[in-house]
C-alpha positions as CSV (number, residue, x, y, z in Angstrom):
1,M,-40.7,8.0,-3.0
2,S,-37.2,9.3,-2.5
3,E,-36.9,12.6,-0.6
4,A,-33.4,13.3,-1.9
5,T,-33.0,16.9,-3.0
6,F,-31.0,18.2,-6.0
7,T,-27.4,17.1,-6.5
8,I,-24.5,19.4,-7.1
9,D,-24.8,18.5,-10.8
10,D,-28.5,19.3,-10.8
11,L,-27.8,22.7,-9.3
12,A,-25.1,23.4,-11.9
13,A,-27.6,22.5,-14.7
14,Y,-30.2,24.8,-13.3
15,D,-27.6,27.7,-13.2
16,R,-26.6,26.9,-16.8
17,D,-30.1,26.2,-18.3
18,G,-32.5,28.2,-16.1
19,Y,-34.7,25.2,-15.5
20,L,-34.6,21.7,-14.1
21,L,-37.0,18.8,-14.6
22,A,-37.8,16.5,-11.7
23,P,-39.5,13.4,-13.3
24,R,-42.1,11.7,-11.2
25,L,-41.8,14.0,-8.3
26,F,-45.3,13.0,-7.4
27,A,-46.7,9.5,-7.5
28,N,-49.6,8.3,-9.7
29,E,-51.9,8.2,-6.6
30,E,-51.1,11.8,-5.7
31,I,-51.5,13.3,-9.1
32,T,-54.7,11.4,-9.7
33,L,-56.1,12.9,-6.4
34,L,-55.1,16.3,-7.7
35,R,-56.6,15.8,-11.1
36,D,-59.9,14.4,-9.8
37,T,-60.2,17.1,-7.2
38,A,-59.4,20.0,-9.5
39,K,-61.6,18.9,-12.3
40,H,-64.6,18.5,-10.0
41,D,-64.0,21.6,-7.9
42,R,-66.9,23.9,-8.6
43,E,-65.3,26.7,-6.5
44,L,-62.0,26.5,-8.5
45,D,-64.1,26.6,-11.7
46,Q,-66.2,29.6,-10.6
47,Q,-63.1,31.5,-9.6
48,A,-61.3,30.9,-12.9
49,F,-61.0,33.7,-15.4
50,G,-60.1,33.8,-19.0
51,R,-57.5,35.8,-21.0
52,D,-57.5,36.4,-24.7
53,D,-54.2,35.1,-26.1
54,G,-54.2,37.5,-29.1
55,E,-54.4,34.5,-31.5
56,G,-58.1,33.7,-31.2
57,G,-57.8,31.4,-28.2
58,N,-58.5,31.8,-24.5
59,V,-56.5,30.8,-21.4
60,R,-58.4,29.9,-18.3
61,L,-56.7,29.9,-14.9
62,S,-57.6,30.2,-11.2
63,L,-55.1,31.9,-8.9
64,W,-54.6,32.2,-5.1
65,N,-51.9,33.9,-3.0
66,H,-51.9,31.9,0.3
67,P,-51.8,28.1,0.5
68,G,-54.3,26.5,2.8
69,D,-54.8,23.1,4.4
70,D,-56.6,21.6,1.4
71,L,-55.1,19.3,-1.2
72,Y,-53.7,22.2,-3.3
73,G,-51.9,23.4,-0.2
74,M,-50.4,20.0,0.4
75,F,-48.7,20.3,-2.9
76,S,-47.4,23.9,-2.7
77,R,-46.3,23.3,1.0
78,N,-44.9,19.9,0.4
79,E,-41.3,19.3,1.5
80,R,-40.5,17.7,-1.8
81,I,-41.0,21.1,-3.5
82,V,-40.0,23.5,-0.7
83,S,-36.7,21.8,0.1
84,R,-35.6,21.9,-3.6
85,V,-36.7,25.5,-4.1
86,E,-34.7,26.5,-1.0
87,Q,-31.6,25.0,-2.7
88,L,-32.3,27.0,-5.9
89,L,-32.9,30.3,-4.1
90,S,-30.1,29.8,-1.5
91,D,-32.6,31.3,0.9
92,E,-35.8,30.5,2.8
93,P,-38.6,30.4,0.3
94,Y,-42.1,31.6,0.9
95,H,-45.3,31.1,-1.2
96,Y,-45.7,33.9,-3.7
97,H,-48.8,32.5,-5.3
98,S,-50.1,29.4,-7.1
99,K,-52.4,28.9,-10.1
100,M,-54.2,26.1,-11.8
101,I,-53.8,26.6,-15.6
102,M,-56.7,25.0,-17.4
103,K,-55.7,24.5,-21.0
104,E,-58.8,22.8,-22.3
105,A,-58.9,20.4,-25.2
106,R,-59.4,22.1,-28.6
107,T,-60.0,25.6,-27.0
108,G,-57.1,26.2,-24.6
109,G,-55.2,29.3,-25.6
110,A,-51.5,30.1,-26.1
111,W,-49.1,32.0,-23.8
112,A,-46.8,34.5,-25.5
113,W,-43.1,34.4,-24.8
114,H,-42.5,36.0,-21.4
115,Q,-40.5,35.9,-18.2
116,D,-42.3,35.6,-14.8
117,Y,-40.1,38.4,-13.5
118,G,-41.3,40.5,-16.4
119,Y,-44.6,40.6,-14.5
120,W,-43.3,40.5,-10.9
121,Y,-40.8,43.3,-11.3
122,D,-43.7,45.7,-11.1
123,N,-44.7,44.1,-7.7
124,A,-41.8,45.8,-6.0
125,V,-39.6,42.7,-6.1
126,L,-36.0,44.0,-6.4
127,F,-34.2,40.8,-7.5
128,P,-35.2,37.9,-9.8
129,N,-34.5,35.4,-7.0
130,L,-37.9,33.6,-7.5
131,C,-38.7,30.2,-8.7
132,S,-41.8,28.7,-10.4
133,V,-42.7,25.0,-10.2
134,F,-44.8,23.6,-13.0
135,I,-46.5,20.4,-12.0
136,A,-48.1,18.4,-14.8
137,V,-51.6,17.3,-13.9
138,D,-52.3,15.9,-17.4
139,P,-49.7,14.7,-19.9
140,A,-48.1,17.8,-21.5
141,T,-47.2,17.2,-25.1
142,R,-46.3,19.2,-28.2
143,E,-49.9,18.4,-29.5
144,N,-51.7,19.9,-26.5
145,G,-49.5,22.9,-25.9
146,C,-46.6,21.9,-23.6
147,L,-44.3,24.5,-22.2
148,Q,-41.5,25.7,-24.4
149,V,-38.3,27.3,-23.1
150,L,-35.2,29.0,-24.5
151,R,-32.4,27.2,-22.7
152,G,-30.2,29.6,-20.9
153,S,-32.3,32.7,-21.6
154,H,-32.5,33.5,-17.8
155,A,-28.9,34.8,-18.2
156,M,-30.2,37.7,-20.4
157,G,-31.7,39.5,-17.4
158,R,-35.1,41.0,-17.5
159,V,-36.5,41.8,-20.9
160,T,-39.0,44.6,-21.6
161,H,-42.6,43.3,-21.7
162,V,-45.4,44.7,-23.9
163,K,-49.1,43.9,-24.2
164,T,-50.4,41.3,-26.6
165,G,-54.1,40.7,-26.4
166,D,-54.8,40.2,-22.7
167,H,-51.3,38.9,-22.2
168,T,-48.1,40.8,-21.5
169,G,-45.2,39.3,-23.4
170,A,-41.5,39.8,-23.8
171,D,-40.3,42.2,-26.5
172,P,-40.7,40.2,-29.8
173,E,-37.6,41.7,-31.4
174,R,-35.3,40.6,-28.5
175,V,-37.0,37.2,-28.2
176,A,-36.4,36.6,-32.0
177,A,-32.8,37.5,-31.6
178,A,-32.5,35.2,-28.5
179,A,-34.2,32.4,-30.5
180,E,-31.4,32.5,-33.1
181,R,-28.8,31.8,-30.5
182,L,-30.5,29.7,-27.8
183,E,-31.9,26.2,-28.0
184,L,-35.7,25.9,-28.1
185,V,-36.8,23.1,-25.9
186,F,-40.3,21.6,-25.9
187,V,-40.8,20.4,-22.3
188,E,-43.0,17.3,-22.6
189,M,-44.0,16.0,-19.3
190,A,-45.9,13.1,-17.7
191,P,-48.4,13.6,-14.9
192,G,-46.5,14.1,-11.7
193,D,-43.4,15.5,-13.3
194,A,-42.3,18.9,-12.0
195,L,-40.4,21.6,-13.8
196,F,-38.5,24.1,-11.6
197,F,-37.5,27.3,-13.5
198,H,-35.9,30.7,-13.0
199,A,-38.0,33.8,-12.9
200,N,-36.1,35.2,-16.0
201,L,-36.4,32.1,-18.1
202,L,-38.2,32.9,-21.4
203,H,-41.1,30.5,-21.9
204,R,-44.3,30.1,-23.8
205,S,-46.9,27.6,-25.0
206,D,-49.0,26.9,-28.1
207,Q,-52.8,26.7,-28.2
208,N,-54.2,23.3,-27.4
209,R,-55.8,22.0,-30.6
210,S,-55.7,18.3,-29.5
211,Q,-58.5,16.3,-27.9
212,N,-56.8,16.2,-24.6
213,D,-56.7,18.7,-21.7
214,R,-53.4,20.1,-20.5
215,W,-54.0,21.2,-16.9
216,A,-51.1,22.2,-14.7
217,L,-50.6,23.4,-11.1
218,V,-47.9,26.1,-11.0
219,C,-46.5,27.1,-7.5
220,C,-44.4,30.2,-7.3
221,Y,-41.9,31.1,-4.6
222,N,-40.0,34.1,-3.5
223,A,-36.9,34.3,-1.3
224,R,-37.3,35.7,2.2
225,G,-34.4,38.1,1.5
226,N,-36.2,39.4,-1.6
227,D,-39.2,40.6,0.3
228,P,-41.0,43.3,-1.8
229,Y,-40.4,46.8,-0.6
230,R,-44.1,47.7,-0.7
231,E,-47.4,45.9,-1.0
232,G,-48.3,44.4,-4.4
233,R,-50.5,41.9,-6.0
234,H,-48.8,39.0,-4.2
235,P,-47.7,38.6,-0.6
236,R,-44.8,40.0,1.1
237,Y,-42.7,37.5,3.2
238,T,-45.1,35.1,5.0
239,P,-43.5,32.1,6.8
240,L,-44.4,28.9,4.9
241,K,-45.5,26.0,7.0
242,T,-44.0,23.0,5.2
243,V,-45.8,19.7,5.3
244,P,-44.2,16.2,5.0
245,A,-44.1,14.3,1.8
246,D,-47.0,12.0,2.7
247,A,-49.4,14.9,3.5
248,I,-51.1,14.7,0.1
249,V,-52.5,11.2,0.6
250,A,-53.1,11.9,4.3
251,V,-55.3,14.9,3.7
252,A,-57.3,13.1,1.0
253,K,-58.0,10.3,3.5
254,N,-58.9,12.8,6.3
255,P,-60.5,15.8,4.5
């Protein structure tokens, strides 16, 4: 597994599009460990909560603020992610929070169009210098509700967000106008692929009406220089103890 970070062309693409796909960032063995661990993790399941998507579906997710020394922490603290996020933020990144999104077969709900900064703005974060990393645990396809993005929409700046069901989504009128000018991309992913995306990128997903789960681990990072000016739902700057690339397999062998 190469530990090379993003190239100059990669960084230019991220600045232009608002997202960057890193195919096979994690090997089959690593992502299988994550899938098997997560889907048999009773504590993760018990801590999960559901949200009405406003379309008759339900989204389940489990969220935590600080990464530990368990398998999940070995992903969110892994140098393969952290070094790349540091490039994208041009600053020292720290762990803002992570979540396991459990989009179950046939019942997994949709996510309305939104920007992550549309939520995080209210957490006293001054600038949208944050990055989310979406790691495919299962195959993500159009049939099971893969992520959709509007290419380049991060350049719009923060859009007003309103409540839809239990979700808070971006202003539908502005999203509709953006959709007329910007390319809609269905981001289909194989297990182990990782999508890095800007906090102002507009994204959504459909309900999962297929017979296949679409689970994903999403790790979110803030820049040290963007430390919130007061306490909020997610942590203020907390130094991130990065682990080497091989830590995932190592912790599985020595739990």
